[in-house]
C-alpha positions as semicolon CSV with decimal commas, in nm:
position;residue;x (nm);y (nm);z (nm)
1;M;0,000;0,000;0,000
2;D;0,286;0,239;0,084
3;R;0,450;0,161;-0,250
4;L;0,127;0,244;-0,437
5;N;0,091;0,570;-0,243
6;A;0,452;0,664;-0,319
7;K;0,398;0,588;-0,689
8;L;0,078;0,795;-0,698
9;Y;0,251;1,079;-0,513
10;M;0,534;1,084;-0,768
11;Q;0,285;1,083;-1,057
12;N;0,098;1,369;-0,893
13;C;0,419;1,569;-0,854
14;Y;0,506;1,511;-1,216
15;I;0,157;1,620;-1,328
16;L;0,174;1,934;-1,114
17;K;0,517;2,023;-1,256
18;E;0,400;1,963;-1,614
19;N;0,085;2,165;-1,548
20;E;0,291;2,459;-1,425
21;R;0,517;2,437;-1,731
22;L;0,217;2,436;-1,964
23;R;0,056;2,724;-1,774
24;K;0,369;2,935;-1,820
25;K;0,384;2,846;-2,190
26;A;0,016;2,937;-2,234
27;Q;0,077;3,269;-2,059
28;L;0,370;3,349;-2,290
29;L;0,165;3,256;-2,597
30;N;-0,121;3,473;-2,476
31;Q;0,115;3,769;-2,427
32;E;0,257;3,719;-2,776
33;N;-0,093;3,694;-2,920
34;Q;-0,198;4,016;-2,747
35;A;0,113;4,196;-2,878
36;L;0,046;4,076;-3,233
37;L;-0,320;4,178;-3,207
38;T;-0,221;4,525;-3,089
39;E;0,028;4,558;-3,375
40;L;-0,235;4,445;-3,626
41;K;-0,487;4,696;-3,493
42;Q;-0,227;4,974;-3,515
43;R;-0,141;4,881;-3,873
44;L;-0,507;4,867;-3,972
45;A;-0,573;5,205;-3,809
46;K;-0,268;5,351;-3,983
47;T;-0,377;5,207;-4,320
48;A;-0,733;5,330;-4,275
49;A;-0,608;5,677;-4,181
50;T;-0,384;5,707;-4,489
51;K;-0,632;5,577;-4,749
52;P;-0,858;5,834;-4,910
53;T;-1,224;5,747;-4,872
54;G;-1,318;5,878;-5,219
55;N;-1,690;5,838;-5,272
56;G;-1,735;5,604;-4,977
57;N;-1,710;5,280;-5,174
58;A;-1,371;5,194;-5,024
59;A;-1,517;5,196;-4,674
60;A;-1,807;4,981;-4,786
61;A;-1,571;4,740;-4,961
62;A;-1,361;4,710;-4,647
63;R;-1,669;4,596;-4,456
64;A;-1,787;4,351;-4,720
65;P;-1,832;4,003;-4,576
66;L;-1,584;3,736;-4,669
67;P;-1,709;3,447;-4,882
68;D;-1,801;3,126;-4,705
69;L;-1,534;2,882;-4,824
70;N;-1,727;2,588;-4,681
71;A;-2,035;2,660;-4,890
72;A;-2,110;2,475;-5,212
73;P;-1,977;2,647;-5,525
74;P;-2,226;2,844;-5,736
75;A;-2,408;2,648;-6,006
76;H;-2,217;2,822;-6,286
77;A;-1,885;2,711;-6,132
78;V;-1,969;2,341;-6,138
79;H;-1,836;2,161;-6,443
80;D;-1,962;1,822;-6,553
81;K;-1,681;1,587;-6,624
82;A;-1,732;1,347;-6,908
83;A;-1,693;0,980;-6,833
84;P;-1,352;0,851;-6,934
85;K;-1,350;0,686;-7,272
86;S;-1,287;0,315;-7,268
87;K;-0,999;0,185;-7,470
88;K;-1,097;-0,064;-7,736
89;T;-0,858;-0,334;-7,833
90;V;-0,831;-0,412;-8,199
91;A;-0,797;-0,778;-8,283
92;N;-0,568;-0,863;-8,576
């Protein structure tokens, strides 16, 4: 029984150590993600501030929704493929 408890205790220590390592890694990744997001927002703001709006179409185009890549293609984009032709053997 003592051997089982010692084994479980060691496993628990290992899990706690690994959990702490992963927590630190997640924290670093989150900080990096936040920094990249801030940089992206700054670049977008800078780009939006330097672009002329013209007649307003550029602003509307910037807000246009992205196409759904998981949706079925439009009917005009579907091409029917012909069945492969069978090869005929010619007997001599």
